[in-house]
Backbone as a ProteinNet text record, in pm:
[ID]
protein_1_A
[PRIMARY]
MKIKKNLFIAIFILVLANLLIAQSPAFFKYQAVVRNASGVTLQTQNVNLKISLLQGSATGTSVFSEEHAVTTNEFGLVNIEIGSGSTQIGTIAGIDWANGPYFIKIELDATGGNSFVEMGTTQLLSVPYALYAASGTEGPQGIQGVQGPAGQDGQQGVQGEQGVAGQNGISILWLGTFAASPANPVLNNAYYNSTDKKSYVFDGSTWQILAQDGATGAQGIQGTQGLP
[TERTIARY]
7756.5	7739.8	7670.2	7671.6	7574.1	7433.5	7291.3	7258	7205.4	7195.1	7233.5	7031	6934.5	6835.8	6744.7	6794	6708	6696.5	6740.9	6659.5	6776.6	6752.8	6839.6	6792.1	6858	6775.4	6850	6785.7	6840.4	6841.7	6978.3	6958.5	7004.6	6936.4	6949.3	6975	7087.7	7079	7075.5	6957.6	6911.9	7081.4	7075.9	7177.2	7164.8	7029.5	7052.1	7018.9	6946.6	6926.4	6861.9	6734.5	6716.5	6668.2	6857	6961.6	6887	6830.5	6754.2	6917	6923.8	7022.1	6957.1	6876.8	6817.7	6727.9	6795.5	6643.1	6793.8	6748.8	6830.1	6807.6	6832.7	6987.2	6944	7068	7018.1	7010.4	6947.6	6905	6938.5	6959.9	6931.4	6866.8	6767.7	6699.2	6762.4	6718.7	6755.8	6683	6627.5	6594.4	6610.2	6529.6	6587.2	6451.9	6489.1	6342.8	6375.2	6336.6	6365	6296.8	6351.3	6289.9	6367.7	6288.5	6347.7	6433.8	6485.3	6570.6	6499.8	6431.9	6343.5	6324.3	6342.5	6399	6209.6	6123.3	6033.3	6040.8	5965	5938	5845.9	5911.6	5867.5	5759.1	5580.4	5528.3	5469.2	5416.3	5325.2	5411.3	5534.8	5547	5658.4	5608.1	5706.2	5836.3	5935.9	6076.1	6196.9	6305.7	6350.7	6492.7	6527.9	6635.7	6784.8	6902.7	6954.5	7057	7098.1	7197.7	7314.1	7410.9	7610.6	7686.6	7675.7	7827.2	7965.7	8003.9	8191.7	8258.8	8375.4	8491.8	8609.3	8643.6	8775.1	8794.9	8744.5	8710.5	8593.7	8523.9	8404	8398.8	8495.6	8516.9	8560	8570.7	8615.7	8528.1	8591.3	8474.7	8320.9	8252	8110.1	8093.8	8104.2	8059.9	7910.6	7831.1	7707.2	7603.8	7494.6	7434.5	7295.2	7192.9	7097.7	6947.9	6781.3	6743.5	6586.6	6539	6402.5	6286.8	6243.7	6079.8	6015.4	6002	5989.3	5889	5741.6	5684.4	5667.1	5736.5	5718.5	5531.6	5623.2	5459.8	5450.9	5393.4	5321.7	5391.9	5504.1	5633.8	5738.6	5697.7	5827.3	5933.5	5898.2	5965.1	5946.8	6103.2	6091.4	6176.8	6128	6199.1	6210.8	6293.7	6341.2	6488.7	6519.2	6527.1	6658.7	6779.7	6871.2	6917.9	6893.5	6889.4	6810	6732.6	6550.6	6479.5	6616.6	6539	6610.4	6543.4	6604.1	6753.5	6790.4	6990.3	7064.3	7089.4	7188.4	7379.1	7418.1	7541.2	7528.7	7603.5	7653.3	7537	7606.1	7482.2	7526.9	7404.9	7465.9	7500.6	7461.5	7512.9	7659.9	7718.1	7846.6	7937.1	7910.3	8000	8121.4	8187.4	8339.2	8313.8	8275.8	8224.8	8385.2	8497.1	8583.1	8713.5	8698.5	8761.5	8714.3	8677	8670.9	8719.2	8745.9	8596.8	8504.9	8368.4	8292.5	8212	8159.8	8053.5	7952	7865.8	7702.7	7680.9	7681.7	7637.6	7459	7444.5	7263.2	7286.1	7176	7119.6	6986.2	6954.9	6828.3	6693.2	6658	6541.6	6442.2	6377.6	6239.5	6141.7	6176.3	6070.2	5989.2	6120.7	6087.8	6139.8	6212.2	6248	6428.3	6470.6	6612.7	6766.6	6726.7	6815.4	6828.3	7008.1	7047.5	7081.7	7084.2	7176.1	7207.5	7346.2	7430.2	7389	7387.2	7335.6	7464	7514.3	7630.4	7666.1	7729.2	7833.8	7889.1	7875	7846.2	7907.9	8028	8122.3	8030.8	8013.5	7930.2	8007.1	7988.2	8043	8010.4	7952.9	7915.2	7844.2	7719.2	7614.5	7591.7	7606.8	7607.5	7702.3	7850.3	7903.5	7884.5	7789.8	7693.3	7668	7611.3	7659.5	7775.7	7891.6	7960.7	8083	7948.9	8018.2	7941.3	7779.5	7707.3	7774.9	7812.3	7916.2	8040.1	8103.2	8223.3	8313.2	8443.6	8489.8	8483.4	8446	8445.8	8558.6	8526.1	8708.2	8678.3	8856.1	8858.5	8830.4	8809.8	8757.5	8798.3	8752.3	8793.8	8844.6	8925.5	9020.8	8869.1	8908.4	8727	8781.7	8628.4	8617.4	8666.7	8647.2	8681.1	8551	8523.9	8453.4	8338.2	8217.7	8106.3	8155.7	8079.6	8032.2	7967	7930.8	7902.6	7749.2	7629.4	7460.1	7478.2	7338.2	7296.8	7229.7	7240.7	7180.2	7038.6	6955.6	6827.5	6754.1	6604.2	6516.6	6537.9	6517.9	6527.3	6417.6	6430.5	6344.1	6252.8	6162.5	6027.1	6120.2	6087.4	6162.6	6060.5	6135.5	6090	6056.5	5940.7	5880.6	6012	5937.1	6053.2	6072.3	6186.3	6196.7	6170.7	6203.4	6092.7	6201.1	6090.7	6218.4	6314.3	6463.1	6542.8	6502.6	6594.4	6590.8	6631	6569.4	6630.6	6750.5	6865.9	6963.8	7003.1	7104.2	7127.3	7214.7	7218.1	7288.9	7316.1	7429.5	7472.4	7435.1	7391.8	7416.3	7582.3	7622.3	7770.2	7752.1	7825.9	7770.1	7908.5	7980.2	8120.2	8233.4	8328.2	8459.3	8426.8	8417.2	8452.8	8524.1	8551.9	8660.1	8577.4	8445.2	8397.7	8289.7	8202	8110.1	7984	7915.6	7766.7	7672.1	7605.2	7529.1	7398.4	7291	7183	7188.2	7220.1	7302.3	7141.9	7140.9	6986.5	7074.1	7023	7060.5	7106.6	7203.6	7366	7408.5	7389.9	7462.8	7609.6	7665.4	7848.9	7928	8039.1	8135.8	8268.8	8338.9	8511.3	8525	8578.9	8686.7	8826.2	8862.5	8947.1	9072.1	9025.1	9080.3	9140.3	9108.7	9120.5	9192.3	9157.5	9115.6	9073.9	8947.3	8829.6	8742.2	8711.5	8548.1	8444.3	8327	8216.5	8069.4	8005.1	7917.2	7792.4	7666	7588.2	7500.7	7451.8	7371.4	7268.2	7240.9	7106.4	7050	7198.8	7246.8	7427.6	7519.8	7610	7725.3	7812.8	7899.1	8003.9	7963.9	8064.9	8163	8281.5	8432.1	8407.7	8388.4	8356	8512.4	8562.2	8689.9	8844.4	8961.8	9023.7	9200.8	9233.7	9318.5	9480.7	9550.1	9588.5	9776.3	9898.1	9963.5	10051.6	10131.2	10213.4	10304.1	10327.4	10488.5	10577.2	10704.7	10783.8	10912.2	10937.8	11023	11158.2	11104.9	11105.5	11323.8	11346.6	11445.5	11497.3	11554.3	11601.3	11674.1	11591.9	11610.6	11802	11863	11996.7	11980.1	12055.4	12030	12063.3	11960.1	11982.8	12086.9	12112.1	12170.3	12197.6	12272.2	12245.3	12170.4
15413.3	15455.1	15535.4	15633.8	15663.5	15683.7	15687.4	15605.3	15717	15723.5	15803.4	15822.7	15926.9	15928.5	15893.7	15849.3	15755.4	15603.3	15594.5	15456.1	15366.2	15187.6	15111.8	14976.7	14914.3	14829.7	14653.5	14611.4	14428.5	14313.1	14342.1	14243.1	14080.5	14024.2	13854.9	13907.3	13777.7	13758.9	13575.6	13526.8	13383.1	13326.3	13210	13114.4	13070.4	13166.9	13123.6	13012.1	12952.5	12793.9	12807.9	12924.2	12935.9	12958.2	12937.2	13022	12976.4	13058.1	13024.2	13022.6	12899.9	12914	12888.1	12789.5	12808.2	12910.4	13019.4	13132.1	13182.2	13281.8	13335.5	13503.5	13598.5	13602.3	13532.5	13428.3	13379.7	13495.1	13413	13572.1	13452.3	13545.9	13506.7	13537.3	13527.3	13543.6	13662.9	13750.1	13856.3	13890.9	13913.8	13912.4	14057.9	14132.8	14205.2	14281.8	14317.8	14392.1	14507.1	14603.1	14713.2	14802.4	14876.2	14897.2	15039.8	15127.1	15271.6	15269.5	15374.9	15400.6	15342.1	15340	15308.2	15105	15077.7	14965.6	14939.3	15001.1	14968.1	14932.6	14818.1	14751.6	14869	14899.6	14982.2	14916.2	14913.9	14786.1	14828.8	14823	14868.7	14987	14974	15061.2	15111.2	15162.2	15183.3	15250.6	15189.1	15177.1	15154.3	15198.4	15177.4	15140.2	14965.4	14926.5	14963.4	14986.3	14995.8	14839.1	14788.4	14638.5	14674.2	14698.3	14661.8	14593.9	14489.7	14403.1	14418.3	14450.4	14470.6	14399.9	14359	14302.6	14344.8	14255.3	14230	14303.2	14373.6	14426.1	14523.2	14532.6	14621.9	14789.5	14794.3	14918.2	14911.7	14821.1	14762.9	14848.6	14745.2	14820.9	14774.2	14807.8	14776.9	14703.6	14616.5	14511.7	14492	14548.2	14466.3	14583	14657.3	14764.5	14772	14752.2	14769.1	14820.8	14909.9	14925.7	14812.7	14763.9	14775.4	14855.2	14852.7	14986.6	14854	14819.3	14712.8	14798.6	14736	14795	14641.8	14662.5	14610.9	14535.5	14437.4	14319	14393	14328.6	14328.4	14335.1	14282.4	14258.6	14343.6	14437.4	14522	14440.9	14359.6	14228.1	14254.6	14213.1	14246.9	14122.7	14085.5	13984.2	14033	14036	14017.9	13960.7	13985	13842.8	13961.1	13965.4	13980	13976.2	14040.7	13987.4	14005.2	14070	14111.7	14264.6	14352.5	14441.6	14594.9	14681.2	14847.2	14752.7	14745.8	14734	14851.2	14913.7	15053.4	15011.3	14938	14885.6	14714.6	14644.4	14527.4	14442.5	14292.6	14156.4	14102.2	13988.1	13904.9	13777.8	13765.7	13688.2	13653.6	13868.8	13838.4	13874.3	13867.8	13881.7	13703.2	13740	13628.4	13576.1	13506.6	13421.5	13379.6	13358	13293.7	13404.7	13479.3	13607.2	13729.1	13614.1	13758.2	13784.8	13783.2	13794.3	13896.6	13892.4	13990.1	14021.8	14157.7	14163.1	14233.3	14237	14323	14394.5	14529.5	14644.1	14705.1	14709	14749.8	14946	15011.4	15142.1	15146.3	15208	15247.7	15402.1	15386.6	15539.8	15486.9	15498.8	15463.2	15464.8	15663	15718.6	15653.3	15539.2	15471.3	15614.3	15685.5	15810.8	15689.9	15833.6	15839.1	15909.5	15923.2	15932.4	15819.8	15795.9	15628.5	15695.2	15623	15585.8	15435.3	15453.5	15312.3	15276.1	15118.9	15070.8	14948	14943.8	14830.3	14737.6	14704.9	14583.6	14485.4	14394.5	14199.7	14137.4	14065.5	13974.2	13798.4	13828	13699.5	13557.1	13465.9	13379.5	13269.3	13203.4	13081.1	13072.9	13088.8	13034.3	13124.5	13251.1	13352.9	13247.2	13173.2	13117.4	12958.5	12919.7	12797.7	12869.7	12985.2	13046.2	13006.4	13025.8	12979.2	12887.2	12742.7	12672.5	12513.3	12647.4	12577.8	12604.8	12633.3	12708.1	12726.9	12671	12651.5	12554.1	12592.6	12496	12351	12203.7	12104.6	12047.9	11952.7	11923.1	11779.9	11717.5	11596.8	11439.3	11398.5	11269.2	11185.4	11157.8	11034.4	10966.4	10854.6	10712.4	10629.5	10545.5	10410.8	10302	10285.7	10223.1	10066.1	9962.4	9854.4	9788.3	9666.1	9629.6	9623.1	9589.3	9526.3	9388.1	9264.6	9130.4	9075.9	9008.2	8997.3	8956	8966.1	8944.7	8843.3	8790	8656.6	8614	8517.6	8500	8532.6	8572	8625.6	8451	8515.8	8325.4	8354.9	8215.4	8161.5	8226.9	8273.3	8341.2	8214.6	8275.4	8200	8109.1	7955.9	7880.4	8007.6	8035.9	8101.4	7977.6	8032.3	7939.5	7878.5	7720.8	7665.1	7672.9	7692.3	7761.2	7637.9	7731.8	7674.1	7548.6	7447.8	7332.5	7346.2	7286	7312.1	7213.2	7253.9	7111.7	7055.7	6898.7	6751	6732.8	6659.2	6664.4	6588.6	6610.3	6485.2	6412.6	6276.6	6122.2	6098.8	6020.6	5983.5	5784	5704.1	5602.2	5585.8	5474.7	5478.7	5318.6	5339.6	5204.5	5113	5174.4	5018.3	5111.3	5017.2	5064.9	5035.8	5088.8	5064.4	5147.1	5025.1	5072.7	5238	5284.8	5365.5	5375.9	5489.4	5505.8	5463.3	5431.4	5272.3	5360.2	5271.8	5279.5	5352	5443.8	5419.8	5491.2	5607.4	5642.3	5737.1	5746.9	5859	5929.2	6044.8	6118.9	6082.8	6126	6103.5	5981.3	5941.6	5727.3	5841.4	5717.4	5801.6	5626.2	5661.3	5544.1	5549.1	5508.7	5510.2	5495.3	5586.8	5519.4	5429.2	5296.3	5299.9	5333	5386.9	5398.6	5529	5674.1	5796.8	5823.3	5708.2	5772.8	5852	5859.3	6008.6	5954.6	5938.7	5938.3	6028.1	6028	6117.2	6033.8	6181.9	6153.5	6270	6210	6224.4	6331.1	6431.9	6517.3	6524.8	6439.6	6400.6	6436.3	6468.4	6471.8	6497	6458.2	6438.7	6358.3	6361.2	6305.2	6431.3	6421.5	6532.9	6449.6	6518.3	6487.7	6539.2	6373.7	6429.7	6408	6343.7	6359.3	6268.3	6306.1	6194.5	6177.8	6046.9	6025.3	6087.9	6125.4	6206.2	6172.6	6240.1	6158.5	6126.1	6054.5	5903.6	6007.3	5955.7	6025	5977	6080.1	5959.9	5866.1	5809.2	5716	5699.3	5614.7	5631.1	5627.6	5621.7	5593.4	5398.5	5351	5250.6	5174.8	5066.1	4990.7	4941.9	4925.3	4820.5	4658.1	4634.3	4500.3	4413.9	4258.6	4215.4	4131.5	4016.3	3985	3826.4	3763.5	3636.8	3545
20695	20519.7	20510.4	20428.3	20380.9	20242.8	20282.6	20221.2	20088.4	19964.1	19849	19883	19851.8	19830.1	20009.2	20057.1	20170	20090.1	20024	19980.1	20006.6	19984.6	19973.3	19861.6	19821.6	19788.2	19885.7	19870.3	19907.6	19816.1	19776.2	19651.9	19669.8	19610.9	19609.1	19488.6	19406.7	19278.8	19348.8	19280.2	19329.1	19251.6	19321.2	19317.1	19134.7	19064.7	18943.9	18881.9	18922.2	18914.8	18757.3	18790.9	18685.5	18565.1	18547.9	18453.3	18246.5	18196	18100.2	17942.8	17905.3	17812.8	17675.5	17664.1	17498	17444.7	17537.7	17453.1	17400.1	17288.7	17216.5	17211.4	17292.5	17370.9	17486.2	17545.8	17677.5	17767.9	17861.4	18015.8	18079.7	18242.6	18355.5	18453	18582.7	18635.7	18805.6	18803.2	18898.7	19020.6	19083.4	19249	19347.6	19362.6	19444.1	19536.2	19665.9	19722.1	19738.5	19726.8	19727.6	19887.4	19955.4	20049.8	20083.6	20159.5	20229.4	20352.1	20335	20489.1	20554	20612.4	20708.6	20723.7	20610.4	20621.1	20525.7	20521.9	20472.5	20376.3	20344.7	20161.6	20067	19993.1	19869.8	19716.1	19823	19791.6	19618.2	19551.9	19378	19381.3	19337.6	19328.2	19212.1	19114.7	18964.7	18999.9	18941.2	18998.1	18848.1	18834.4	18729.9	18769.1	18732.9	18747.4	18618.3	18637.9	18555.3	18591.7	18514.4	18542.6	18452	18511.9	18395.4	18451.5	18415.1	18381.8	18339.4	18427.2	18443.1	18452.1	18376.5	18351.6	18415.7	18493.8	18508.5	18684.8	18723.4	18889.2	18896.8	19011.8	19027.6	18952.4	18947.1	18890.2	18710.9	18703.6	18542.3	18456.2	18260.5	18177.2	18181.2	18111.7	18127.7	18005.7	17976.8	17876.7	17832.3	17944.4	17860.6	18043.5	17982	18022.1	17985.1	18079	18005	18146.9	18106.1	18240.2	18181.4	18309	18370.6	18392.7	18393.1	18445.9	18430.3	18608.3	18663.8	18789.3	18834.5	18953.5	19090.8	19215	19250.3	19317.5	19315.5	19383.1	19559.8	19629.1	19769.9	19878.6	19805.3	19918.3	19886.3	19822	19774.7	19687.7	19609.3	19501.4	19393.1	19293.9	19188	19127.9	19028.4	18940.7	18831.4	18778.6	18599.1	18528.7	18406.5	18378.1	18239	18333.3	18322	18073.7	18039.3	17909.3	17822	17898	17810.6	17841.7	17928.6	17931.6	17816.1	17774.9	17746.3	17751.6	17591.2	17580.1	17576.1	17669.7	17661.6	17576.6	17625.5	17595.7	17569.5	17476.3	17427	17400.6	17447.5	17452.5	17558.8	17612.4	17650.5	17598.8	17500.6	17371	17319.4	17358.5	17348	17383.3	17564	17641.4	17627.2	17606.6	17688.7	17814.3	17794.6	17944.4	18063.2	17909.5	17947.1	18033.9	17979.2	17980.8	18088.1	18228.7	18335	18401.7	18568.7	18642.6	18567.9	18592.9	18563	18751.1	18736	18817.6	18750	18880.4	18827.7	18978.2	18878.4	18927.8	18904.6	19087	19012.2	19052.3	19005.6	18996.5	18977.6	19120	19127.4	19082.3	19061.2	19054.7	19133.8	19206.6	19317.3	19251.9	19189.5	19133.7	18957.1	18894.4	18778	18679.3	18699.3	18626.3	18594.3	18569.9	18473.5	18595.2	18726.7	18818.3	18857.5	18831.3	18888.4	19010.9	19116.9	19212.6	19265.8	19285.6	19275.6	19356.6	19384.8	19455.2	19559.4	19450.4	19495.2	19413.7	19394	19279.6	19303	19280.6	19362.8	19190.4	19234.7	19177.2	19132.8	18993.7	18887.6	18997.2	19077.6	19076.1	18981.8	18927.8	18897	18752.4	18773.3	18712.5	18522.8	18584.8	18400.6	18349.9	18389.3	18316.9	18290	18295.5	18238.9	18078.9	18070.6	17883	17843.2	17873	17796.6	17804.3	17909.1	17932.3	17751.3	17746.3	17687.8	17564.9	17503.4	17376.8	17328.8	17470.4	17496.2	17345.6	17354.4	17273.5	17311.4	17223.9	17266.8	17348.7	17462.6	17553.5	17390.4	17444.1	17374.9	17452.3	17275.4	17328.7	17438.4	17483.1	17633.2	17566.7	17675.1	17628.2	17605.2	17504.5	17500.6	17659.1	17673.8	17809.8	17765.1	17877.7	17841.6	17803.5	17681.2	17604.8	17721.7	17754.3	17868.9	17790.7	17899.8	17844.5	17751.8	17679	17576.6	17673.1	17587.7	17624.2	17602.4	17607	17680	17519	17489.8	17331.3	17298.7	17212	17156.3	17132	17197.7	17186.2	16994.7	16974.8	16824.9	16753.9	16669.9	16561.9	16517.1	16419.1	16347.7	16277.1	16219.7	16124	15984.4	15941.4	15795.8	15652	15562.6	15481	15415.6	15341	15275.5	15121.4	15114.7	14943.7	14814.7	14760.7	14562.6	14612.1	14537.2	14518.5	14397.2	14401.9	14336.1	14218.8	14106.2	13985.9	13980.7	13933.7	13959.8	13919.3	13931.4	13889.3	13745.7	13672	13590.8	13613.8	13542	13537.9	13461.2	13445.8	13286.3	13346	13180.2	13218.2	13097.5	13223	13172.2	13111.4	12977.6	12873.8	12895	12927.6	12908.7	12829.1	12790.1	12732.9	12551.1	12440.9	12314.3	12249.6	12121.7	12065.8	11980.7	11971.4	11851.8	11910.6	11862.2	11920.7	11931.4	12060	12043.8	11956.6	11891.9	11806	11911.1	11817.6	11828.9	12069.1	12006.3	12225.2	12210.5	12334.5	12429.4	12484.7	12558.8	12624.8	12775.7	12798	12894.5	12870.2	12759.9	12750.9	12777.4	12844.2	12818	12809.7	12761.5	12718.1	12719.9	12717.8	12721	12614	12499.7	12366.6	12402.3	12327.5	12408.5	12285.9	12168.2	12065.8	12079.9	12099.6	12154.2	12267.8	12382.1	12507.1	12605.5	12519.1	12615.2	12649.5	12720	12799	12738.4	12627.3	12585	12687.9	12652.7	12686.1	12587.5	12541.6	12460.5	12468.8	12410	12473.9	12409.9	12324.6	12268.7	12097.1	12087.2	11941.7	11917.1	11914.4	11958.2	12068.7	12050.9	12191.2	12173.5	12305.5	12395.7	12463.7	12466.5	12527.6	12705	12774.6	12896.7	13024.7	12967.6	13028.3	12933.1	12957.6	12882.1	12926.3	12868.2	12983.3	12972.8	13102.4	13089.8	12991.4	12990.7	12892.2	12977.6	12960	12989	13049	13171.1	13254.3	13162.8	13187.4	13238.3	13274.9	13191.3	13199.4	13358.5	13457.4	13639.9	13546.7	13666.5	13689	13712.2	13626.1	13650.3	13779.3	13818.3	13925.7	13911.9	14021	14081.7	14016.5	13956.7	13973.9	14057.8	14010.6	14113.5	14197.6	14307.9	14315.1	14209.1	14217.9	14112.2	14166.7
[MASK]
++++++++++++++++++++++++++++++++++++++++++++++++++++++++++++++++++++++++++++++++++++++++++++++++++++++++++++++++++++++++++++++++++++++++++++++++++++++++++++++++++++++++++++++++++++++++++++++++++++++++++++++++++++++++++++++++++++

């Protein structure tokens, strides 16, 4: 396999466990080691990476593209966050992850310029789709579970303060039965009037009706005549 410009890049898309969803726009980690054709790492060297996300296939439509001007470390390693570079096409937030599959294409200019050499295309298998899971449509509510057992009774609370005493009740003094109201009554005296068939109680100034006899009921059916 011919390697353009005697360079190749060892690409490692990390498990992407470092996916950062809370950021806006969202982005995910990407790590690569840059080597020359002899396998020697290019240490502390300015390079330019071009990242493209392709929809449908390895030769599909580019829905997102960005560039990253970075410097390799002493191990030839570069770390970037896809979604935070110099955007050329689209946005990470605008990708419809439900309408995949998606592929990531890597291009490199080892001199830090814009003469990019394609280094390979790899399918994105799982982690970026967490972006879709984080903002996708909420699923239907599950079936309600069985009610759990009742908990133990709590400890008895502290006794409350004693309430305010109520007012004293009112009692009556029953005087008996009279044909007319008794003379010189006092508060709460009561009697039955045999003339009008009503009971009265004295309120301190006048006699008030307390109760009265009910109406006489209908005459019952005559019984059968007894034996002689």
